[in-house]
Backbone as a ProteinNet text record, in pm:
[ID]
protein_1_A
[PRIMARY]
XXXXXXXXXXXXXXXXXXXXXXXXXXXXXXXXXXXXXXXXXXXXXXXXXXXXXXXXXXXXXXXXXXXXXXXXXXXXXXXXXXXXXXXXXXXXXXXXXXXXXXXXXXXXXXXXXXXXXXXXXXXXXXXXXXXXXXXXXXXXXXXXXXXXXXXXXXXXXXXXXXXXXXXXXXXXXXXXXXXXXXXXXXX
[TERTIARY]
-2139.3	-2267.3	-2275.7	-2389.1	-2399.6	-2396.4	-2330.8	-2313.5	-2454.2	-2545.9	-2670.4	-2707.8	-2710.4	-2754.9	-2654	-2558.9	-2494.1	-2516.4	-2602.9	-2665.4	-2795.9	-2841.4	-2961.6	-2921.6	-2991.7	-2975.8	-3001.2	-3115.3	-3122.4	-2965.9	-2916.1	-2808.5	-2686.9	-2656.5	-2579.9	-2584.5	-2710.6	-2710.5	-2713.5	-2683.1	-2720.6	-2539.1	-2587.5	-2443.2	-2349.1	-2379	-2275.8	-2175.7	-2251.5	-2173.3	-2104	-2093.5	-1979	-1896	-1812.1	-1666.9	-1691.1	-1740.6	-1755.7	-1852.5	-1950.7	-2060.7	-2054	-1975.9	-1950	-1834.7	-1707.3	-1575.9	-1510.1	-1588	-1516.9	-1655.4	-1638.8	-1727.4	-1725.4	-1735.8	-1770.9	-1702.9	-1541.6	-1447.4	-1505.3	-1530.4	-1559.8	-1728.2	-1789.6	-1958.2	-1969.1	-1917.2	-1927.7	-1811.7	-1734	-1563.4	-1539.8	-1551.1	-1530.2	-1546.8	-1688.8	-1761.8	-1662.3	-1621.9	-1502.7	-1373.7	-1336.6	-1212.7	-1205.4	-1346.7	-1362.8	-1381.4	-1452.1	-1471.3	-1343.9	-1252	-1107.3	-1033.1	-1055.5	-962.5	-1018.5	-1168.8	-1224.6	-1205.9	-1213.7	-1219.1	-1083.5	-950.9	-817.7	-769	-827.9	-791.9	-646.3	-648.5	-535.3	-555.2	-470.7	-513.6	-397.3	-469	-387.4	-292.8	-163.9	-46.2	-6.6	-32.8	48.1	-92.6	-82.9	-189.7	-145.9	-153.6	-130.8	-272.6	-260.8	-385.6	-393.7	-518.5	-567.9	-697.6	-790.1	-908.8	-926	-1045.8	-1085.7	-1256.2	-1297.1	-1405	-1420.4	-1414.1	-1433.7	-1535.7	-1653.8	-1784.6	-1792.5	-1722.1	-1755	-1888.8	-1920.5	-2038.2	-2015	-2090.5	-2051.9	-2057.1	-1950.6	-1938.1	-1798.5	-1779	-1663.3	-1621.2	-1658.1	-1587.3	-1560.8	-1506.8	-1453.3	-1581.8	-1590.4	-1640.8	-1607.5	-1488.8	-1374.4	-1249.5	-1216.6	-1093.1	-1011	-911.8	-829.6	-695.5	-717.5	-607.9	-513.6	-405.1	-303.8	-269.5	-256.4	-283.8	-185.5	-108.6	-43	-58.6	-99.8	-143.1	-56.4	-90.3	17.8	84.2	4.9	60.5	152.4	172.8	240.2	204.7	70.3	38.3	-31.3	-52.4	-93.4	-227	-325.2	-430.7	-462.5	-534	-631.4	-756	-773.7	-917.3	-999.2	-1112.5	-1164.7	-1277.8	-1312.9	-1426.3	-1499.3	-1616	-1675	-1810.3	-1872.2	-1970.4	-1935.4	-1946.9	-1876	-1972.1	-2057.7	-2174.7	-2307.3	-2368.1	-2475.2	-2604.9	-2644.4	-2738.2	-2701.6	-2811.4	-2734.1	-2590	-2558.7	-2420.1	-2325.4	-2220.2	-2139.2	-2064	-2066.7	-2010.5	-1933.3	-1830.4	-1733.3	-1587	-1552.4	-1441.8	-1407.2	-1255.3	-1174.3	-1040.9	-1043.9	-895.3	-812.5	-712.6	-605.2	-501.3	-471.2	-361.5	-295.6	-214.7	-114.6	-170.2	-324.7	-369.2	-484.7	-529.2	-669.5	-698.6	-864.4	-941.8	-1052.9	-1113.7	-1242.2	-1304.1	-1418.7	-1481	-1627	-1689.8	-1807.7	-1844.4	-1951.3	-2013.9	-2149.4	-2188.1	-2332.2	-2434.4	-2367.6	-2439.5	-2453	-2432.4	-2456.8	-2486.5	-2521.4	-2581.5	-2466.9	-2369.4	-2237	-2185.2	-2294.7	-2252.7	-2148.9	-2108.5	-1961.3	-1917.2	-1830.9	-1741.5	-1607	-1562.3	-1388.6	-1346.7	-1234.3	-1147.4	-998.1	-998.3	-888.7	-773.7	-648.4	-554.3	-518.6	-525.8	-533.2	-678.3	-760.9	-873.7	-831.3	-927.5	-926.8	-953.7	-871.8	-887.6	-1008.2	-1029.1	-1119	-1268.5	-1247.8	-1360.1	-1388.4	-1511.1	-1523.2	-1661.6	-1602.1	-1727.6	-1806.4	-1952.4	-2040.2	-2097	-2119.1	-2207	-2377.8	-2410.4	-2553	-2661.2	-2618.2	-2703.7	-2796.9	-2894.4	-2970.7	-2903.6	-2931.4	-2862.8	-2950.7	-3079.7	-3184.8	-3156.9	-3167.8	-3194.5	-3071.8	-3099.1	-2978.8	-2968.1	-2879.7	-2875.9	-2786.2	-2825.5	-2774.2	-2844.6	-2929.5	-3020.7	-2931	-2848.4	-2780.3	-2677	-2621.9	-2530.1	-2579.8	-2705.6	-2796.9	-2829	-2857.8	-2931	-2784.8	-2673.5	-2544.1	-2522.1	-2525.6	-2488.9	-2588.6	-2682.8	-2799.1	-2763.9	-2733.6	-2688.2	-2547.2	-2468.1	-2345.3	-2390.4	-2461.4	-2527.2	-2568.6	-2698.2	-2808.1	-2714	-2667.8	-2601.2	-2465.6	-2390.9	-2258.1	-2196.4	-2227.8	-2142.5	-2039.3	-1933.1	-1836.2	-1909.9	-1854.3	-1924.5	-1835.3	-1899.6	-1860.4	-1744	-1753.1	-1637.4	-1669.7	-1558.9	-1538	-1477.7	-1455.4	-1427.1	-1298.2	-1208.6	-1065.7	-1082.6	-1138.4	-1173.6	-1214.5	-1315.4	-1403.6	-1267.4	-1176.3	-1091.9	-988.9	-969.3	-865.6	-876.1	-1027.9	-1093.9	-1083.4	-1133.6	-1133.5	-972.7	-881.5	-742	-678	-733.5	-670.8	-752.8	-867.1	-978.4	-897.9	-858.1	-788	-648.3	-571.9	-427.7	-443.6	-583.9	-589	-577.9	-702.1	-689.9	-575.8	-473.4	-354.7	-258.5	-266.1	-198.9	-223.7	-364.1	-408.4	-359.2	-361.5	-324.9	-187.3	-97.4	64.2	113.5	44.2	119.9	244.9	218.8	296.5	223.3	296.9	266.4	238.6	116	100.6	95.9	199.9	137.7	38.4	-28.8	-175.7	-101	-120.2	-110.5	-197.3	-130.5	-215.4	-175.2	-290.3	-280.6	-278.3
2021.6	2017.1	2140	2174.9	2285.4	2354.8	2467.1	2509.2	2556.6	2556.8	2594.5	2500.3	2355.3	2252.3	2245.7	2297.5	2290.9	2367.5	2471.1	2573.3	2492.6	2414.7	2340.4	2272.1	2295.6	2209.5	2048.3	2028.3	1877	1826.1	1871.5	1833.9	1838.8	1939.9	1940.6	1839.6	1790.7	1689	1544.1	1527.8	1396.8	1322.5	1206.8	1139.1	1208	1226.6	1288.7	1405.7	1466.4	1608.4	1576.3	1414.4	1420.2	1291.7	1324.1	1250.5	1115	1135.4	992.9	875.3	962.1	871.4	830	945	900.4	893.7	916.6	872	1005	1087.6	1221.9	1302.8	1400.9	1481.2	1456	1543.8	1553.1	1437.1	1431.6	1351.5	1205.5	1134.1	1039	975.3	1106.5	1065.2	1095	1169.4	1218	1201.5	1241.5	1230.4	1122.7	1051.4	879	836.1	883.8	801	870.3	993.6	1027.7	977.2	958.8	872.2	723.2	656.5	536.1	526.5	631	644.5	682.9	791.6	794.4	664.8	598.2	468.2	356.3	379.6	272.9	304.6	435.2	487.3	454.8	483.3	453.4	340.6	237.3	95.7	128.4	217.5	244	253.5	236.6	257.6	351.9	454.3	558.6	505.8	542.6	536.5	577.8	727.6	843.6	961.1	1028.1	1120.3	1230.8	1359	1470.1	1551.2	1690.5	1774.9	1821.5	1902.6	1976.4	1947.2	1937.1	1908.4	2026.9	2123.7	2184.1	2229.9	2294.1	2343.9	2487.1	2508.9	2629.3	2731	2674.6	2742.6	2806.1	2745.6	2779.5	2748.7	2628.8	2593.8	2505	2486.9	2422.7	2271.7	2214.3	2086.9	2015.3	1907.1	1853.3	1793.5	1805.4	1731.8	1841.8	1832.2	1907.3	1892.5	2021.2	2076.7	2068	2070.7	2106	2003.6	1949.5	1898	1911.3	1940.4	1967.8	1867.1	1769.4	1660.7	1658.4	1606.4	1546.1	1400.1	1357.3	1198.8	1156.3	1048.2	949.3	835.2	792.4	673.5	569	434.3	307.3	325.7	361.5	383.9	483	523.9	673.9	824.2	826.1	954.6	1038.4	1166.8	1253.2	1289.8	1310.6	1383.3	1476.5	1526.7	1640.7	1626.6	1671.2	1658.4	1748.8	1815.8	1907.7	1841.8	1843.5	1779.7	1886.1	1909.3	2002.8	2062.8	2155.5	2228.9	2347.2	2376.7	2486.9	2605.2	2549.3	2663.5	2698.5	2789.3	2842.8	2743	2683.5	2561.5	2482.3	2355.5	2291.4	2210.1	2154.5	2086.5	2081.1	2071.3	2074.1	1911.5	1825.9	1708.6	1686	1686.5	1669.2	1611.3	1542.5	1444.3	1478.8	1511.5	1545.5	1464.7	1426.5	1332.8	1378	1412	1471.6	1365.2	1294.2	1198.6	1226.2	1150	1169.2	1161.2	1085.1	1040.7	1143.5	1214.9	1298.2	1294.1	1328.3	1393.2	1311	1268.6	1238	1329.6	1351	1451.6	1390.8	1388.8	1346.2	1467.1	1540.8	1634.4	1637.9	1576.2	1546.5	1716.4	1780.2	1890.1	2007.9	1964.7	2030.8	1961.9	1823.8	1730	1700.8	1692.6	1661.6	1531.4	1400.4	1317.7	1249.4	1219.2	1165.7	1246.3	1294.1	1310.1	1307.3	1312.4	1279	1288.9	1326.5	1378.3	1305.6	1252.8	1200.1	1284	1294.4	1386.7	1347.7	1219.4	1137.3	1179	1237.4	1296.4	1402.9	1455.4	1605.8	1697.6	1804.9	1913	1949.4	1956.4	1991.3	1890.1	1773.2	1665.2	1622.8	1624.4	1571.9	1477.3	1366.2	1231.4	1258.8	1206.1	1227.2	1123	1049	951.3	992.9	892.7	971.5	844.6	753.5	620.4	702.6	602.3	640.6	693.3	764.1	736.7	708.1	658.3	617.6	427.8	373	444.3	518.6	590.5	672.1	676.2	761.8	714.7	586.7	539.4	394.8	281.7	289.9	192.5	110.4	174.4	44.6	-31.3	36.3	-1	-120.7	-84.9	-214.5	-309.5	-293.8	-387.6	-478.7	-415.7	-511.9	-594.9	-537.5	-594	-748.1	-710.9	-822.5	-907.3	-878.5	-1000.4	-1063.9	-991.7	-1055.9	-1181.3	-1130.5	-1244.7	-1359.2	-1329.7	-1434.5	-1520.7	-1425.2	-1473	-1529.7	-1480.3	-1518.7	-1408.6	-1313.7	-1212	-1158	-1088.2	-1034.3	-920.1	-880.3	-712.8	-617.3	-485.4	-393.4	-338	-338.4	-299.9	-427.4	-496.2	-557.1	-536.4	-619.4	-570.9	-499.6	-555.5	-519.8	-354.3	-319.2	-185.9	-91.9	-140.9	-62.8	-35.3	-149.1	-122.7	-24.8	-43.6	71.7	213.3	225.9	340.2	436.1	331.7	349.3	386.7	313.6	331.2	485.4	524.3	658.1	760.2	729.5	865.5	859.3	719	753.1	810.8	771.1	841.7	988.6	1027.8	1195.3	1227	1212.5	1248	1247.3	1170.6	1200.2	1288.3	1274.4	1371.8	1494.6	1544.1	1674.2	1693.1	1603	1614.8	1656.5	1572.8	1565.7	1664	1705.8	1772	1718.6	1584.7	1493.8	1430.5	1393.3	1310.4	1154.4	1088.2	949.9	838.4	727.2	617.1	533.2	488.1	414.5	294.7	193.7	56	-4.7	-79.2	-144.1	-265.6	-348.6	-502.9	-592.1
-5563	-5462.5	-5403	-5349.2	-5310	-5165.4	-5139.9	-4986.9	-4906.3	-4969.6	-4897.2	-4805.8	-4841.3	-4756.6	-4626.3	-4618.7	-4464.4	-4399.7	-4431.3	-4323.4	-4248.4	-4297.1	-4223	-4110.9	-4008.3	-3869.9	-3889.8	-4004.3	-3987.1	-4063.9	-4170.1	-4230.2	-4112.4	-4035	-3947.7	-3839.4	-3806.5	-3695.3	-3786	-3885.1	-3991	-3952.2	-4013.5	-3991.6	-4082.5	-4188.6	-4323	-4235.6	-4122.4	-4075.2	-3991.7	-3928.1	-3816.9	-3826.7	-3797.5	-3842.3	-3753.1	-3647.2	-3573	-3619.3	-3683.3	-3770.9	-3901.5	-3956.1	-4092.8	-4174.7	-4071	-4117.9	-4151.8	-4226.8	-4280.7	-4354.4	-4413.9	-4485.4	-4641.2	-4722.8	-4848	-4959	-4872.8	-4964.3	-4946.8	-4827.2	-4837.5	-4868.2	-4867.3	-4901.8	-5032.2	-5113.6	-5230.1	-5357	-5278	-5367.4	-5372.8	-5305.8	-5316.9	-5471.6	-5510.6	-5618.9	-5753.3	-5751.6	-5849.6	-5842.6	-5732.5	-5734	-5788.1	-5746.2	-5820.5	-5971.4	-6019.5	-6130.7	-6247	-6177.7	-6240.5	-6237	-6131.8	-6118.8	-6234.8	-6226.9	-6304.1	-6481.1	-6523.8	-6643.7	-6696.1	-6610.8	-6648.4	-6638.7	-6580.3	-6536.2	-6464	-6374.2	-6276	-6163	-6073.3	-5918.4	-5869.1	-5792.1	-5702.7	-5613.7	-5634.2	-5538.7	-5440.6	-5513.3	-5372.8	-5367.6	-5287.7	-5270.7	-5150.7	-5212.9	-5107.8	-5153.8	-5030.6	-5059.1	-4923.8	-4930.8	-4845.4	-4832.4	-4715	-4665	-4544.4	-4561.4	-4467.1	-4465.7	-4389.1	-4375.1	-4391.5	-4523.2	-4605.4	-4587.4	-4560.7	-4569.7	-4433.4	-4325.9	-4174.4	-4112.6	-4141.7	-4092.4	-3977.6	-3847.1	-3735.9	-3765.5	-3842.4	-3871.5	-3838.2	-3779.1	-3721.3	-3891.1	-4004	-4106	-4235.2	-4339.4	-4409.1	-4528.9	-4576	-4685.6	-4808.7	-4788.2	-4914	-4913.4	-5040.6	-5053.5	-5177.1	-5166.7	-5295.8	-5270.1	-5409.9	-5387.2	-5518.9	-5515.8	-5576.9	-5612.9	-5711.9	-5724.2	-5809.5	-5755.6	-5877.3	-5875	-5997.3	-6048.5	-6085.5	-6052.9	-6099.8	-6237.5	-6323.2	-6475.7	-6489.9	-6418.5	-6403.8	-6444.8	-6451.3	-6473.9	-6350.8	-6365.4	-6220	-6264.7	-6175.3	-6127.1	-6036.6	-6063.5	-5947.2	-5904.5	-5806.5	-5801.6	-5689.3	-5699.2	-5610.6	-5564.8	-5423	-5421.8	-5280	-5308.2	-5199	-5236.1	-5142.5	-5130.5	-5184.3	-5311.8	-5366.5	-5396.9	-5444.9	-5516.7	-5434	-5474.4	-5400.7	-5404.1	-5528.6	-5531.1	-5652.7	-5660	-5751.3	-5762.1	-5866.2	-5845.9	-5972.7	-5980.3	-6057.8	-6085.8	-6173.4	-6165.2	-6286.1	-6318.3	-6385.6	-6404.1	-6452.9	-6483.3	-6596.3	-6633.5	-6725.9	-6725.8	-6860.7	-6855.2	-6966.3	-6951.7	-7053.5	-7082.4	-7186	-7246.2	-7350.5	-7400.8	-7509.4	-7634.6	-7635.6	-7755.8	-7766.3	-7665	-7675.8	-7532.4	-7506.1	-7408.2	-7394.3	-7293.1	-7250.7	-7120.1	-7135.1	-7021	-7009.8	-6895	-6844.3	-6775.9	-6790.6	-6754.9	-6735	-6615	-6555.8	-6538.3	-6533.8	-6462.7	-6603.2	-6687.5	-6811.3	-6915.6	-6899.4	-7012.1	-7109.8	-7070.4	-7187	-7099.9	-7115.6	-7053.4	-7107.7	-7208.4	-7232.8	-7388.1	-7381.2	-7495.3	-7502.4	-7616.7	-7631.1	-7733.6	-7777.9	-7882.5	-7879.1	-8023.4	-8036	-8125.9	-8067.8	-8172	-8294.1	-8305.1	-8451.9	-8532.9	-8509.6	-8568.9	-8629.6	-8704.7	-8772.2	-8668.7	-8686.8	-8581.8	-8506.6	-8386.3	-8307.7	-8363.4	-8372.1	-8355.4	-8258.9	-8198.5	-8057.3	-8134.8	-8019.4	-8052.5	-7930.4	-7967.4	-7841.6	-7813.5	-7716.6	-7651.7	-7661.8	-7794.7	-7796.7	-7763.8	-7702.8	-7654.8	-7532.3	-7483.1	-7373	-7275.7	-7177.3	-6997.1	-6932.3	-6946.5	-6872.7	-6837	-6759.9	-6612.8	-6588.7	-6484.5	-6433.2	-6255.7	-6213.4	-6053.7	-6013.3	-5923.3	-5874.8	-5886.1	-6028.8	-6064.3	-6099.4	-6198.5	-6315.2	-6191.5	-6136.8	-6025.9	-5942.9	-5889.3	-5809.6	-5891.9	-6011.8	-6139.5	-6152.8	-6143.1	-6215.8	-6083.7	-5974.2	-5839.1	-5834.6	-5853.1	-5862.6	-5943.7	-6087.3	-6197.4	-6178.9	-6118.5	-6051.7	-5964.9	-5855.5	-5778.6	-5840.9	-5874.3	-5961.5	-6065.2	-6201.9	-6278.6	-6294.9	-6181.3	-6150	-6254.4	-6299.4	-6405.3	-6305.9	-6342.8	-6238.9	-6238.5	-6106.4	-6038.4	-6138.7	-6136.9	-6240.4	-6143	-5997.4	-5885.9	-5808.4	-5758	-5642.8	-5511	-5422.1	-5294.9	-5303.3	-5383.2	-5374.6	-5429.5	-5502.1	-5571.8	-5462.7	-5393.5	-5274.8	-5176	-5151.5	-5049.7	-5077.4	-5204.5	-5258.8	-5277.3	-5269.8	-5296.9	-5153.5	-5049.3	-4911.8	-4858.4	-4925.5	-4857.5	-4917.7	-5022.8	-5103.5	-5002.5	-4949.9	-4878.8	-4766.2	-4708.4	-4552.6	-4581.8	-4682	-4740.8	-4734.3	-4764.8	-4815.8	-4695.6	-4605.4	-4459.2	-4389.9	-4424.9	-4339.2	-4427.1	-4532.8	-4605.3	-4556	-4559	-4516	-4386.8	-4285.4	-4138.5	-4143.3	-4211.2	-4180.1	-4268.2	-4394.8	-4491	-4574.9	-4573.1	-4664.2	-4729.3	-4838.9	-4924.5	-4861.7	-4892.1	-4860.4	-4960.9	-4941.3	-5033.5	-5000.1	-5090.2	-5085.1	-5141	-5059.7	-5070.1	-5186.9	-5289.1	-5406.6	-5393.7	-5384.9	-5435.6	-5542.2
[MASK]
+++++++++++++++++++++++++++++++++++++++++++++++++++++++++++++++++++++++++++++++++++++++++++++++++++++++++++++++++++++++++++++++++++++++++++++++++++++++++++++++++++++++++++++++++++++++++++

């Protein structure tokens, strides 16, 4: 996300720039979605977190505009995450997962919505998701939530998933404050 918005007085007076009202900054507002996505894609929960959280842009905010985290998942693999207002304009939105059988990448800022490679394929073979990405934004999630209630379908994410990502966020804040890795309770 962009650093420019942080200079706006209206942004600085908003709930997302005040810890007492928003609970934190960029990590709890936008970074949370990438933690959710990482756990959803890997079908794994974060069990340990360490990292740094700061106001790197120097704007008069009492919340972070930058976070760098190291993550351990319950299936034994590790991850890293940076979340913040780093660029002048626009946004970068990328998740990349490397594994023993290949890699997966989603990069909304470049239009590479989903691509992957399997090491068992011919070298340099990259598969691409070619289906429509419409509707976009929160519409598919809202639609799925309504279907879950009306049609009794299982939700994409449930309250346990939501609680897990919030535990992870607050463990990250504590890790940054104490300088020590924090365990995240997994139910």
